[in-house]
Biopython code that builds the backbone (N, CA, C, O; Angstrom):
import numpy as np
from Bio.PDB.StructureBuilder import StructureBuilder

atoms = [
    (1, "MET", "N", (-26.556, 20.035, -140.013)),
    (1, "MET", "CA", (-27.457, 20.313, -140.981)),
    (1, "MET", "C", (-28.780, 20.568, -140.128)),
    (1, "MET", "O", (-29.112, 19.789, -139.235)),
    (2, "VAL", "N", (-29.534, 21.737, -140.465)),
    (2, "VAL", "CA", (-30.710, 22.021, -139.777)),
    (2, "VAL", "C", (-31.898, 22.145, -140.904)),
    (2, "VAL", "O", (-31.648, 22.163, -142.109)),
    (3, "ASP", "N", (-32.996, 22.215, -140.452)),
    (3, "ASP", "CA", (-34.222, 22.407, -141.356)),
    (3, "ASP", "C", (-34.670, 23.790, -141.643)),
    (3, "ASP", "O", (-35.512, 23.989, -142.518)),
    (4, "LYS", "N", (-34.148, 24.762, -140.949)),
    (4, "LYS", "CA", (-34.458, 26.077, -141.157)),
    (4, "LYS", "C", (-33.179, 26.850, -141.028)),
    (4, "LYS", "O", (-32.155, 26.288, -140.639)),
    (5, "TYR", "N", (-33.208, 28.252, -141.373)),
    (5, "TYR", "CA", (-32.034, 29.126, -141.272)),
    (5, "TYR", "C", (-32.214, 29.463, -139.706)),
    (5, "TYR", "O", (-33.163, 30.156, -139.338)),
    (6, "ARG", "N", (-31.325, 28.979, -138.853)),
    (6, "ARG", "CA", (-31.244, 29.078, -137.507)),
    (6, "ARG", "C", (-30.010, 29.177, -136.989)),
    (6, "ARG", "O", (-29.092, 28.441, -137.352)),
    (7, "TRP", "N", (-29.883, 30.133, -136.058)),
    (7, "TRP", "CA", (-28.514, 30.550, -135.558)),
    (7, "TRP", "C", (-28.217, 29.522, -134.414)),
    (7, "TRP", "O", (-28.870, 29.489, -133.371)),
    (8, "VAL", "N", (-27.288, 28.778, -134.670)),
    (8, "VAL", "CA", (-26.981, 27.625, -133.722)),
    (8, "VAL", "C", (-25.672, 27.750, -132.761)),
    (8, "VAL", "O", (-25.499, 27.034, -131.774)),
    (9, "GLY", "N", (-24.713, 28.835, -133.228)),
    (9, "GLY", "CA", (-23.446, 28.959, -132.590)),
    (9, "GLY", "C", (-22.846, 30.120, -133.023)),
    (9, "GLY", "O", (-23.417, 30.817, -133.862)),
    (10, "ILE", "N", (-21.698, 30.448, -132.537)),
    (10, "ILE", "CA", (-20.935, 31.498, -132.759)),
    (10, "ILE", "C", (-20.401, 31.361, -134.124)),
    (10, "ILE", "O", (-19.791, 30.333, -134.420)),
    (11, "GLY", "N", (-20.575, 32.316, -134.994)),
    (11, "GLY", "CA", (-20.139, 32.274, -136.361)),
    (11, "GLY", "C", (-19.574, 33.540, -136.846)),
    (11, "GLY", "O", (-19.113, 34.374, -136.067)),
    (12, "SER", "N", (-19.601, 33.689, -138.046)),
    (12, "SER", "CA", (-19.124, 35.043, -138.803)),
    (12, "SER", "C", (-20.216, 35.937, -139.250)),
    (12, "SER", "O", (-21.390, 35.580, -139.340)),
    (13, "SER", "N", (-19.812, 37.004, -139.497)),
    (13, "SER", "CA", (-20.821, 38.045, -140.083)),
    (13, "SER", "C", (-20.253, 38.266, -141.608)),
    (13, "SER", "O", (-19.083, 38.583, -141.823)),
    (14, "TYR", "N", (-21.170, 38.070, -142.578)),
    (14, "TYR", "CA", (-21.038, 38.315, -143.890)),
    (14, "TYR", "C", (-21.929, 39.370, -144.471)),
    (14, "TYR", "O", (-22.871, 39.096, -145.214)),
    (15, "LEU", "N", (-21.569, 40.699, -144.075)),
    (15, "LEU", "CA", (-22.469, 41.795, -144.408)),
    (15, "LEU", "C", (-21.968, 42.146, -145.806)),
    (15, "LEU", "O", (-20.834, 41.972, -146.253)),
    (16, "PRO", "N", (-23.187, 42.748, -146.496)),
    (16, "PRO", "CA", (-22.805, 43.108, -147.983)),
    (16, "PRO", "C", (-22.148, 44.501, -147.928)),
    (16, "PRO", "O", (-22.223, 45.252, -146.956)),
    (17, "SER", "N", (-21.546, 44.743, -148.986)),
    (17, "SER", "CA", (-20.848, 46.312, -149.068)),
    (17, "SER", "C", (-21.993, 47.172, -149.138)),
    (17, "SER", "O", (-23.116, 46.775, -149.450)),
    (18, "ASP", "N", (-21.656, 48.526, -148.800)),
    (18, "ASP", "CA", (-22.605, 49.549, -148.760)),
    (18, "ASP", "C", (-23.264, 49.752, -150.199)),
    (18, "ASP", "O", (-24.428, 50.129, -150.333)),
    (19, "LEU", "N", (-22.464, 49.485, -151.194)),
    (19, "LEU", "CA", (-23.047, 49.621, -152.494)),
    (19, "LEU", "C", (-24.071, 48.640, -152.798)),
    (19, "LEU", "O", (-25.136, 48.979, -153.314)),
    (20, "LEU", "N", (-23.753, 47.239, -152.451)),
    (20, "LEU", "CA", (-24.643, 46.208, -152.678)),
    (20, "LEU", "C", (-26.026, 46.340, -151.676)),
    (20, "LEU", "O", (-27.154, 46.054, -152.077)),
    (21, "ALA", "N", (-25.776, 46.739, -150.552)),
    (21, "ALA", "CA", (-26.913, 47.066, -149.707)),
    (21, "ALA", "C", (-27.846, 48.228, -150.231)),
    (21, "ALA", "O", (-29.072, 48.133, -150.181)),
    (22, "ALA", "N", (-27.221, 49.277, -150.711)),
    (22, "ALA", "CA", (-28.068, 50.171, -151.287)),
    (22, "ALA", "C", (-28.799, 49.663, -152.632)),
    (22, "ALA", "O", (-29.927, 50.075, -152.905)),
    (23, "PHE", "N", (-28.204, 48.871, -153.354)),
    (23, "PHE", "CA", (-28.879, 48.265, -154.386)),
    (23, "PHE", "C", (-30.133, 47.263, -154.087)),
    (23, "PHE", "O", (-31.160, 47.197, -154.763)),
    (24, "LEU", "N", (-29.842, 46.544, -152.995)),
    (24, "LEU", "CA", (-30.762, 45.645, -152.403)),
    (24, "LEU", "C", (-32.026, 46.508, -151.843)),
    (24, "LEU", "O", (-33.189, 46.221, -152.126)),
    (25, "VAL", "N", (-31.703, 47.442, -151.133)),
    (25, "VAL", "CA", (-32.763, 48.288, -150.551)),
    (25, "VAL", "C", (-33.676, 48.948, -151.662)),
    (25, "VAL", "O", (-34.893, 48.998, -151.480)),
    (26, "ALA", "N", (-33.123, 49.433, -152.762)),
    (26, "ALA", "CA", (-33.781, 50.001, -153.864)),
    (26, "ALA", "C", (-34.784, 48.864, -154.351)),
    (26, "ALA", "O", (-35.975, 49.141, -154.491)),
    (27, "GLN", "N", (-34.351, 47.716, -154.581)),
    (27, "GLN", "CA", (-35.063, 46.617, -155.096)),
    (27, "GLN", "C", (-36.260, 46.316, -154.211)),
    (27, "GLN", "O", (-37.397, 46.227, -154.676)),
    (28, "LEU", "N", (-35.964, 46.156, -152.876)),
    (28, "LEU", "CA", (-37.003, 45.861, -151.856)),
    (28, "LEU", "C", (-38.021, 46.796, -151.877)),
    (28, "LEU", "O", (-39.178, 46.397, -151.745)),
    (29, "GLU", "N", (-37.744, 48.190, -152.048)),
    (29, "GLU", "CA", (-38.803, 49.299, -151.953)),
    (29, "GLU", "C", (-39.568, 49.326, -153.063)),
    (29, "GLU", "O", (-40.635, 49.940, -153.081)),
    (30, "ALA", "N", (-39.041, 48.580, -154.229)),
    (30, "ALA", "CA", (-39.909, 48.675, -155.435)),
    (30, "ALA", "C", (-40.843, 47.483, -155.514)),
    (30, "ALA", "O", (-41.580, 47.414, -156.497)),
    (31, "ILE", "N", (-40.894, 46.506, -154.560)),
    (31, "ILE", "CA", (-41.776, 45.407, -154.790)),
    (31, "ILE", "C", (-42.571, 45.224, -153.587)),
    (31, "ILE", "O", (-42.208, 45.732, -152.526)),
    (32, "ASP", "N", (-43.819, 44.409, -153.702)),
    (32, "ASP", "CA", (-44.639, 44.150, -152.513)),
    (32, "ASP", "C", (-43.967, 42.872, -152.031)),
    (32, "ASP", "O", (-43.474, 42.120, -152.872)),
    (33, "HIS", "N", (-43.916, 42.581, -150.775)),
    (33, "HIS", "CA", (-43.492, 41.367, -150.251)),
    (33, "HIS", "C", (-44.705, 40.524, -149.886)),
    (33, "HIS", "O", (-45.734, 41.063, -149.479)),
    (34, "LEU", "N", (-44.583, 39.062, -150.041)),
    (34, "LEU", "CA", (-45.578, 38.121, -149.788)),
    (34, "LEU", "C", (-45.678, 37.745, -148.306)),
    (34, "LEU", "O", (-44.956, 36.884, -147.804)),
    (35, "LEU", "N", (-46.622, 38.443, -147.621)),
    (35, "LEU", "CA", (-46.918, 38.106, -146.272)),
    (35, "LEU", "C", (-48.368, 37.586, -146.237)),
    (35, "LEU", "O", (-49.255, 38.170, -146.860)),
    (36, "LEU", "N", (-48.597, 36.494, -145.508)),
    (36, "LEU", "CA", (-49.962, 35.997, -145.279)),
    (36, "LEU", "C", (-50.596, 36.660, -144.073)),
    (36, "LEU", "O", (-49.888, 37.200, -143.224)),
    (37, "PRO", "N", (-51.830, 36.631, -143.989)),
    (37, "PRO", "CA", (-52.520, 37.416, -142.881)),
    (37, "PRO", "C", (-52.049, 36.751, -141.514)),
    (37, "PRO", "O", (-51.858, 37.491, -140.549)),
    (38, "ASP", "N", (-51.867, 35.462, -141.407)),
    (38, "ASP", "CA", (-51.624, 34.907, -140.100)),
    (38, "ASP", "C", (-50.974, 33.508, -140.525)),
    (38, "ASP", "O", (-50.868, 33.072, -141.671)),
    (39, "LEU", "N", (-50.553, 32.892, -139.299)),
    (39, "LEU", "CA", (-49.883, 31.512, -139.391)),
    (39, "LEU", "C", (-50.634, 30.455, -140.094)),
    (39, "LEU", "O", (-50.159, 29.712, -140.953)),
    (40, "ALA", "N", (-51.932, 30.449, -139.628)),
    (40, "ALA", "CA", (-52.933, 29.518, -140.236)),
    (40, "ALA", "C", (-53.103, 29.647, -141.737)),
    (40, "ALA", "O", (-53.106, 28.670, -142.486)),
    (41, "ASP", "N", (-53.234, 30.822, -142.112)),
    (41, "ASP", "CA", (-53.272, 31.127, -143.721)),
    (41, "ASP", "C", (-51.878, 30.768, -144.472)),
    (41, "ASP", "O", (-51.823, 30.304, -145.610)),
    (42, "ARG", "N", (-50.859, 31.034, -143.718)),
    (42, "ARG", "CA", (-49.474, 30.642, -144.390)),
    (42, "ARG", "C", (-49.519, 29.229, -144.398)),
    (42, "ARG", "O", (-49.063, 28.710, -145.417)),
    (43, "GLN", "N", (-49.999, 28.394, -143.425)),
    (43, "GLN", "CA", (-49.962, 26.894, -143.499)),
    (43, "GLN", "C", (-50.831, 26.516, -144.880)),
    (43, "GLN", "O", (-50.344, 25.765, -145.725)),
    (44, "ALA", "N", (-52.033, 27.048, -145.017)),
    (44, "ALA", "CA", (-52.953, 26.661, -145.941)),
    (44, "ALA", "C", (-52.354, 27.091, -147.252)),
    (44, "ALA", "O", (-52.562, 26.377, -148.233)),
    (45, "PHE", "N", (-51.643, 28.170, -147.369)),
    (45, "PHE", "CA", (-51.114, 28.531, -148.602)),
    (45, "PHE", "C", (-49.863, 27.660, -149.013)),
    (45, "PHE", "O", (-49.684, 27.358, -150.193)),
    (46, "LEU", "N", (-49.030, 27.278, -148.044)),
    (46, "LEU", "CA", (-48.165, 26.344, -148.426)),
    (46, "LEU", "C", (-48.525, 24.928, -148.936)),
    (46, "LEU", "O", (-47.872, 24.271, -149.748)),
    (47, "ARG", "N", (-49.773, 24.540, -148.270)),
    (47, "ARG", "CA", (-50.361, 23.260, -148.820)),
    (47, "ARG", "C", (-50.914, 23.343, -150.156)),
    (47, "ARG", "O", (-50.913, 22.400, -150.947)),
    (48, "HIS", "N", (-51.461, 24.679, -150.425)),
    (48, "HIS", "CA", (-51.942, 24.802, -151.767)),
    (48, "HIS", "C", (-50.967, 24.823, -152.835)),
    (48, "HIS", "O", (-51.172, 24.338, -153.948)),
    (49, "LEU", "N", (-49.718, 25.495, -152.407)),
    (49, "LEU", "CA", (-48.510, 25.399, -153.498)),
    (49, "LEU", "C", (-48.160, 23.954, -153.577)),
    (49, "LEU", "O", (-48.081, 23.430, -154.688)),
    (50, "GLY", "N", (-47.960, 23.319, -152.578)),
    (50, "GLY", "CA", (-47.330, 21.921, -152.521)),
    (50, "GLY", "C", (-48.375, 21.023, -153.401)),
    (50, "GLY", "O", (-47.914, 20.307, -154.290)),
    (51, "GLU", "N", (-49.568, 21.054, -153.193)),
    (51, "GLU", "CA", (-50.602, 20.296, -153.935)),
    (51, "GLU", "C", (-50.471, 20.526, -155.375)),
    (51, "GLU", "O", (-50.872, 19.665, -156.158)),
    (52, "ARG", "N", (-49.949, 21.606, -155.784)),
    (52, "ARG", "CA", (-49.853, 22.082, -157.244)),
    (52, "ARG", "C", (-48.366, 21.932, -157.769)),
    (52, "ARG", "O", (-48.080, 22.364, -158.886)),
    (53, "GLY", "N", (-47.462, 21.349, -157.002)),
    (53, "GLY", "CA", (-46.168, 21.127, -157.401)),
    (53, "GLY", "C", (-45.190, 22.147, -157.262)),
    (53, "GLY", "O", (-44.094, 22.044, -157.813)),
    (54, "VAL", "N", (-45.563, 23.298, -156.443)),
    (54, "VAL", "CA", (-44.765, 24.325, -156.245)),
    (54, "VAL", "C", (-44.181, 24.218, -154.791)),
    (54, "VAL", "O", (-44.871, 24.258, -153.772)),
    (55, "GLN", "N", (-42.807, 24.075, -154.831)),
    (55, "GLN", "CA", (-42.148, 23.870, -153.660)),
    (55, "GLN", "C", (-41.803, 25.136, -152.873)),
    (55, "GLN", "O", (-40.904, 25.853, -153.312)),
    (56, "ALA", "N", (-42.444, 25.472, -151.743)),
    (56, "ALA", "CA", (-42.085, 26.719, -151.089)),
    (56, "ALA", "C", (-41.938, 26.388, -149.544)),
    (56, "ALA", "O", (-42.202, 25.292, -149.050)),
    (57, "THR", "N", (-41.499, 27.444, -148.891)),
    (57, "THR", "CA", (-41.292, 27.053, -147.382)),
    (57, "THR", "C", (-41.448, 28.334, -146.568)),
    (57, "THR", "O", (-41.727, 29.385, -147.145)),
    (58, "PHE", "N", (-41.292, 28.285, -145.360)),
    (58, "PHE", "CA", (-41.306, 29.418, -144.439)),
    (58, "PHE", "C", (-39.975, 29.666, -143.998)),
    (58, "PHE", "O", (-39.576, 30.829, -144.060)),
    (59, "HIS", "N", (-39.141, 28.690, -143.517)),
    (59, "HIS", "CA", (-37.747, 28.612, -143.390)),
    (59, "HIS", "C", (-37.131, 29.612, -142.470)),
    (59, "HIS", "O", (-36.177, 29.229, -141.792)),
    (60, "TYR", "N", (-37.551, 30.856, -142.352)),
    (60, "TYR", "CA", (-36.775, 31.857, -141.534)),
    (60, "TYR", "C", (-37.138, 31.856, -140.226)),
    (60, "TYR", "O", (-38.336, 31.717, -139.981)),
    (61, "GLN", "N", (-36.254, 31.999, -139.201)),
    (61, "GLN", "CA", (-36.647, 31.925, -137.845)),
    (61, "GLN", "C", (-36.045, 33.123, -137.173)),
    (61, "GLN", "O", (-34.853, 33.363, -137.363)),
    (62, "PRO", "N", (-36.800, 33.923, -136.374)),
    (62, "PRO", "CA", (-36.247, 35.091, -135.662)),
    (62, "PRO", "C", (-35.049, 34.809, -134.969)),
    (62, "PRO", "O", (-35.141, 33.874, -134.175)),
    (63, "LEU", "N", (-33.905, 35.386, -135.057)),
    (63, "LEU", "CA", (-32.720, 35.160, -134.388)),
    (63, "LEU", "C", (-32.800, 35.004, -132.943)),
    (63, "LEU", "O", (-32.118, 34.126, -132.415)),
    (64, "HIS", "N", (-33.656, 35.856, -132.146)),
    (64, "HIS", "CA", (-33.727, 35.686, -130.844)),
    (64, "HIS", "C", (-34.321, 34.423, -130.223)),
    (64, "HIS", "O", (-34.200, 34.166, -129.025)),
    (65, "GLY", "N", (-34.917, 33.711, -131.024)),
    (65, "GLY", "CA", (-35.570, 32.450, -130.749)),
    (65, "GLY", "C", (-34.844, 31.238, -131.123)),
    (65, "GLY", "O", (-35.301, 30.119, -130.888)),
    (66, "THR", "N", (-33.659, 31.446, -131.732)),
    (66, "THR", "CA", (-32.841, 30.243, -132.116)),
    (66, "THR", "C", (-32.076, 29.810, -131.014)),
    (66, "THR", "O", (-32.001, 30.542, -130.027)),
    (67, "PRO", "N", (-31.435, 28.605, -131.047)),
    (67, "PRO", "CA", (-30.566, 28.029, -129.964)),
    (67, "PRO", "C", (-29.420, 29.136, -129.515)),
    (67, "PRO", "O", (-29.236, 29.415, -128.330)),
    (68, "ALA", "N", (-28.717, 29.698, -130.533)),
    (68, "ALA", "CA", (-27.671, 30.670, -130.199)),
    (68, "ALA", "C", (-28.139, 31.874, -129.781)),
    (68, "ALA", "O", (-27.466, 32.558, -129.010)),
    (69, "GLY", "N", (-29.452, 32.315, -130.278)),
    (69, "GLY", "CA", (-29.986, 33.538, -129.762)),
    (69, "GLY", "C", (-30.379, 33.500, -128.320)),
    (69, "GLY", "O", (-30.179, 34.452, -127.566)),
    (70, "LEU", "N", (-30.914, 32.435, -127.971)),
    (70, "LEU", "CA", (-31.383, 32.275, -126.531)),
    (70, "LEU", "C", (-30.216, 32.235, -125.534)),
    (70, "LEU", "O", (-30.312, 32.570, -124.353)),
    (71, "ARG", "N", (-29.046, 31.765, -126.167)),
    (71, "ARG", "CA", (-27.874, 31.494, -125.337)),
    (71, "ARG", "C", (-27.001, 32.761, -125.236)),
    (71, "ARG", "O", (-26.430, 33.048, -124.184)),
    (72, "TYR", "N", (-26.897, 33.604, -126.482)),
    (72, "TYR", "CA", (-26.062, 34.710, -126.522)),
    (72, "TYR", "C", (-26.709, 36.071, -126.549)),
    (72, "TYR", "O", (-26.188, 37.078, -126.070)),
    (73, "GLY", "N", (-27.862, 36.026, -127.133)),
    (73, "GLY", "CA", (-28.684, 37.230, -127.518)),
    (73, "GLY", "C", (-29.353, 37.924, -126.276)),
    (73, "GLY", "O", (-29.287, 37.345, -125.192)),
    (74, "ARG", "N", (-29.913, 38.983, -126.366)),
    (74, "ARG", "CA", (-30.764, 39.720, -125.434)),
    (74, "ARG", "C", (-31.918, 40.347, -126.193)),
    (74, "ARG", "O", (-31.733, 40.965, -127.241)),
    (75, "VAL", "N", (-33.130, 40.172, -125.634)),
    (75, "VAL", "CA", (-34.469, 40.804, -126.167)),
    (75, "VAL", "C", (-34.634, 41.921, -125.332)),
    (75, "VAL", "O", (-34.565, 41.801, -124.108)),
    (76, "ALA", "N", (-34.862, 43.083, -125.929)),
    (76, "ALA", "CA", (-35.388, 44.335, -125.174)),
    (76, "ALA", "C", (-36.739, 44.000, -124.545)),
    (76, "ALA", "O", (-37.506, 43.136, -124.970)),
    (77, "SER", "N", (-36.960, 44.845, -123.401)),
    (77, "SER", "CA", (-38.281, 44.684, -122.854)),
    (77, "SER", "C", (-39.340, 44.804, -123.865)),
    (77, "SER", "O", (-39.236, 45.592, -124.805)),
    (78, "GLY", "N", (-40.335, 44.055, -123.695)),
    (78, "GLY", "CA", (-41.337, 44.248, -124.508)),
    (78, "GLY", "C", (-41.426, 43.073, -125.708)),
    (78, "GLY", "O", (-42.432, 42.876, -126.389)),
    (79, "GLY", "N", (-40.243, 42.382, -125.814)),
    (79, "GLY", "CA", (-40.072, 41.382, -126.708)),
    (79, "GLY", "C", (-39.911, 41.847, -128.022)),
    (79, "GLY", "O", (-39.637, 43.029, -128.234)),
    (80, "CYS", "N", (-40.077, 40.916, -129.047)),
    (80, "CYS", "CA", (-39.838, 41.190, -130.619)),
    (80, "CYS", "C", (-41.180, 40.962, -131.321)),
    (80, "CYS", "O", (-41.194, 40.201, -132.288)),
    (81, "ASP", "N", (-42.270, 41.537, -130.928)),
    (81, "ASP", "CA", (-43.608, 41.034, -131.522)),
    (81, "ASP", "C", (-43.756, 41.351, -132.955)),
    (81, "ASP", "O", (-44.611, 40.712, -133.569)),
    (82, "VAL", "N", (-43.095, 42.194, -133.557)),
    (82, "VAL", "CA", (-43.102, 42.593, -134.978)),
    (82, "VAL", "C", (-42.416, 41.464, -135.818)),
    (82, "VAL", "O", (-42.886, 41.060, -136.881)),
    (83, "THR", "N", (-41.234, 40.975, -135.237)),
    (83, "THR", "CA", (-40.421, 40.135, -135.738)),
    (83, "THR", "C", (-41.099, 38.719, -135.766)),
    (83, "THR", "O", (-41.063, 37.948, -136.726)),
    (84, "GLU", "N", (-41.710, 38.502, -134.592)),
    (84, "GLU", "CA", (-42.322, 37.062, -134.442)),
    (84, "GLU", "C", (-43.460, 37.079, -135.386)),
    (84, "GLU", "O", (-43.578, 36.124, -136.155)),
    (85, "ASP", "N", (-44.352, 38.099, -135.422)),
    (85, "ASP", "CA", (-45.557, 38.143, -136.293)),
    (85, "ASP", "C", (-45.176, 37.970, -137.672)),
    (85, "ASP", "O", (-45.809, 37.185, -138.379)),
    (86, "VAL", "N", (-44.063, 38.724, -138.185)),
    (86, "VAL", "CA", (-43.768, 38.539, -139.693)),
    (86, "VAL", "C", (-43.259, 37.244, -139.938)),
    (86, "VAL", "O", (-43.641, 36.714, -140.981)),
    (87, "ALA", "N", (-42.371, 36.528, -139.108)),
    (87, "ALA", "CA", (-41.824, 35.330, -139.388)),
    (87, "ALA", "C", (-42.953, 34.235, -139.436)),
    (87, "ALA", "O", (-42.856, 33.258, -140.178)),
    (88, "ASP", "N", (-44.017, 34.446, -138.615)),
    (88, "ASP", "CA", (-45.126, 33.577, -138.919)),
    (88, "ASP", "C", (-45.914, 33.707, -140.030)),
    (88, "ASP", "O", (-46.713, 32.801, -140.266)),
    (89, "ARG", "N", (-45.838, 34.827, -140.897)),
    (89, "ARG", "CA", (-46.532, 35.003, -141.995)),
    (89, "ARG", "C", (-45.799, 35.064, -143.312)),
    (89, "ARG", "O", (-46.386, 35.264, -144.374)),
    (90, "LEU", "N", (-44.329, 34.862, -143.196)),
    (90, "LEU", "CA", (-43.552, 35.053, -144.303)),
    (90, "LEU", "C", (-43.433, 33.717, -145.154)),
    (90, "LEU", "O", (-43.339, 32.645, -144.556)),
    (91, "VAL", "N", (-43.435, 33.766, -146.489)),
    (91, "VAL", "CA", (-43.262, 32.584, -147.297)),
    (91, "VAL", "C", (-42.118, 32.902, -148.242)),
    (91, "VAL", "O", (-41.946, 34.043, -148.672)),
    (92, "ARG", "N", (-41.394, 31.947, -148.537)),
    (92, "ARG", "CA", (-40.143, 31.828, -149.383)),
    (92, "ARG", "C", (-40.529, 31.167, -150.607)),
    (92, "ARG", "O", (-40.587, 29.937, -150.604)),
    (93, "LEU", "N", (-40.813, 31.845, -151.697)),
    (93, "LEU", "CA", (-41.248, 31.219, -153.061)),
    (93, "LEU", "C", (-39.994, 30.770, -153.565)),
    (93, "LEU", "O", (-38.937, 31.224, -153.127)),
    (94, "PRO", "N", (-40.055, 29.777, -154.593)),
    (94, "PRO", "CA", (-38.941, 29.223, -155.342)),
    (94, "PRO", "C", (-38.295, 30.386, -156.255)),
    (94, "PRO", "O", (-39.004, 31.127, -156.937)),
    (95, "LEU", "N", (-37.001, 30.475, -156.214)),
    (95, "LEU", "CA", (-36.312, 31.433, -157.151)),
    (95, "LEU", "C", (-34.831, 30.870, -157.225)),
    (95, "LEU", "O", (-34.153, 30.575, -156.240)),
    (96, "PHE", "N", (-34.467, 30.775, -158.449)),
    (96, "PHE", "CA", (-33.177, 30.265, -158.710)),
    (96, "PHE", "C", (-32.661, 30.601, -160.027)),
    (96, "PHE", "O", (-33.469, 30.896, -160.907)),
    (97, "ALA", "N", (-31.355, 30.591, -160.280)),
    (97, "ALA", "CA", (-30.804, 31.173, -161.562)),
    (97, "ALA", "C", (-31.205, 30.384, -162.701)),
    (97, "ALA", "O", (-31.343, 30.952, -163.785)),
    (98, "ALA", "N", (-31.423, 29.062, -162.583)),
    (98, "ALA", "CA", (-31.814, 28.372, -163.831)),
    (98, "ALA", "C", (-33.232, 28.414, -164.161)),
    (98, "ALA", "O", (-33.583, 27.897, -165.222)),
    (99, "MET", "N", (-34.128, 28.980, -163.371)),
    (99, "MET", "CA", (-35.602, 29.219, -163.400)),
    (99, "MET", "C", (-35.988, 29.627, -164.857)),
    (99, "MET", "O", (-35.558, 30.690, -165.305)),
    (100, "ASN", "N", (-36.686, 28.917, -165.516)),
    (100, "ASN", "CA", (-37.141, 29.445, -166.807)),
    (100, "ASN", "C", (-38.562, 29.972, -166.723)),
    (100, "ASN", "O", (-39.267, 29.795, -165.729)),
    (101, "GLU", "N", (-38.952, 30.629, -167.811)),
    (101, "GLU", "CA", (-40.172, 31.385, -167.929)),
    (101, "GLU", "C", (-41.441, 30.518, -167.586)),
    (101, "GLU", "O", (-42.344, 31.016, -166.914)),
    (102, "ALA", "N", (-41.511, 29.279, -168.026)),
    (102, "ALA", "CA", (-42.564, 28.418, -167.749)),
    (102, "ALA", "C", (-42.722, 28.177, -166.194)),
    (102, "ALA", "O", (-43.846, 28.164, -165.692)),
    (103, "GLU", "N", (-41.561, 27.984, -165.428)),
    (103, "GLU", "CA", (-41.648, 27.678, -164.072)),
    (103, "GLU", "C", (-42.018, 28.897, -163.407)),
    (103, "GLU", "O", (-42.840, 28.884, -162.491)),
    (104, "LEU", "N", (-41.449, 29.974, -163.818)),
    (104, "LEU", "CA", (-41.870, 31.379, -163.186)),
    (104, "LEU", "C", (-43.368, 31.474, -163.404)),
    (104, "LEU", "O", (-44.056, 31.765, -162.425)),
    (105, "ASP", "N", (-43.863, 31.295, -164.395)),
    (105, "ASP", "CA", (-45.217, 31.400, -164.839)),
    (105, "ASP", "C", (-46.102, 30.574, -163.868)),
    (105, "ASP", "O", (-47.099, 31.051, -163.326)),
    (106, "CYS", "N", (-45.675, 29.325, -163.691)),
    (106, "CYS", "CA", (-46.288, 28.341, -162.870)),
    (106, "CYS", "C", (-46.381, 28.821, -161.473)),
    (106, "CYS", "O", (-47.430, 28.722, -160.836)),
    (107, "VAL", "N", (-45.335, 29.322, -161.003)),
    (107, "VAL", "CA", (-45.351, 29.841, -159.509)),
    (107, "VAL", "C", (-46.368, 30.996, -159.446)),
    (107, "VAL", "O", (-47.243, 31.033, -158.582)),
    (108, "VAL", "N", (-46.220, 31.915, -160.374)),
    (108, "VAL", "CA", (-47.076, 33.217, -160.296)),
    (108, "VAL", "C", (-48.516, 32.628, -160.474)),
    (108, "VAL", "O", (-49.331, 32.972, -159.617)),
    (109, "GLU", "N", (-48.893, 31.885, -161.352)),
    (109, "GLU", "CA", (-50.299, 31.586, -161.419)),
    (109, "GLU", "C", (-50.767, 30.610, -160.239)),
    (109, "GLU", "O", (-51.972, 30.634, -159.988)),
    (110, "THR", "N", (-50.035, 29.839, -159.559)),
    (110, "THR", "CA", (-50.380, 29.125, -158.430)),
    (110, "THR", "C", (-50.626, 30.118, -157.206)),
    (110, "THR", "O", (-51.614, 29.971, -156.487)),
    (111, "VAL", "N", (-49.707, 31.120, -156.996)),
    (111, "VAL", "CA", (-49.952, 31.961, -156.104)),
    (111, "VAL", "C", (-51.194, 32.835, -156.218)),
    (111, "VAL", "O", (-51.915, 33.108, -155.258)),
    (112, "VAL", "N", (-51.390, 33.256, -157.478)),
    (112, "VAL", "CA", (-52.630, 34.083, -157.867)),
    (112, "VAL", "C", (-53.981, 33.214, -157.579)),
    (112, "VAL", "O", (-55.001, 33.650, -157.046)),
    (113, "SER", "N", (-53.768, 31.940, -158.032)),
    (113, "SER", "CA", (-54.932, 30.979, -157.816)),
    (113, "SER", "C", (-55.461, 30.774, -156.331)),
    (113, "SER", "O", (-56.636, 30.516, -156.070)),
    (114, "TYR", "N", (-54.462, 30.920, -155.402)),
    (114, "TYR", "CA", (-54.792, 30.812, -154.143)),
    (114, "TYR", "C", (-55.584, 32.054, -153.781)),
    (114, "TYR", "O", (-56.668, 31.899, -153.218)),
    (115, "SER", "N", (-55.135, 33.283, -154.055)),
    (115, "SER", "CA", (-55.780, 34.533, -153.732)),
    (115, "SER", "C", (-57.152, 34.511, -154.179)),
    (115, "SER", "O", (-58.079, 34.961, -153.506)),
    (116, "ARG", "N", (-57.295, 33.907, -155.488)),
    (116, "ARG", "CA", (-58.702, 33.836, -156.089)),
    (116, "ARG", "C", (-59.604, 32.973, -155.416)),
    (116, "ARG", "O", (-60.810, 33.222, -155.443)),
    (117, "SER", "N", (-59.091, 31.849, -154.729)),
    (117, "SER", "CA", (-59.749, 30.678, -153.945)),
    (117, "SER", "C", (-60.340, 31.165, -152.661)),
    (117, "SER", "O", (-61.155, 30.511, -152.010)),
    (118, "ARG", "N", (-59.875, 32.380, -152.319)),
    (118, "ARG", "CA", (-60.136, 32.992, -150.829)),
    (118, "ARG", "C", (-61.495, 33.766, -151.001)),
    (118, "ARG", "O", (-61.993, 34.360, -150.045)),
]
sb = StructureBuilder()
sb.init_structure("model")
sb.init_model(0)
sb.init_chain("A")
sb.init_seg("    ")
for serial, (resi, resn, name, xyz) in enumerate(atoms, 1):
    if name == "N":
        sb.init_residue(resn, " ", resi, " ")
    sb.init_atom(name, np.array(xyz, "f"), 0.0, 1.0, " ", f" {name:<3s}", serial, name[0])
structure = sb.get_structure()
């Protein structure tokens, strides 16, 4: 068990079908993604959400910095600056199949209240 999505060993690849990938790309192009300005702001944002009962996390780690990435991967010269920058600013908001309208409204209002407090 690990505390983040982190590549720890040789595993399998579960790529989506071309049709599913095309559907996902269209959805991603239609929305704004929640990225904070920097790591310190992400930490403050997560505290703000937690203090108001909204459980969110950052969770995703760049593959090249994980245990298996360091062991098996290769980073091109110049590093992966964009990947590392985005990983420091990304937030994973709660989303689940049984989420009801009131829970969704609570998450949205809490996110909006953070931006208003800045």
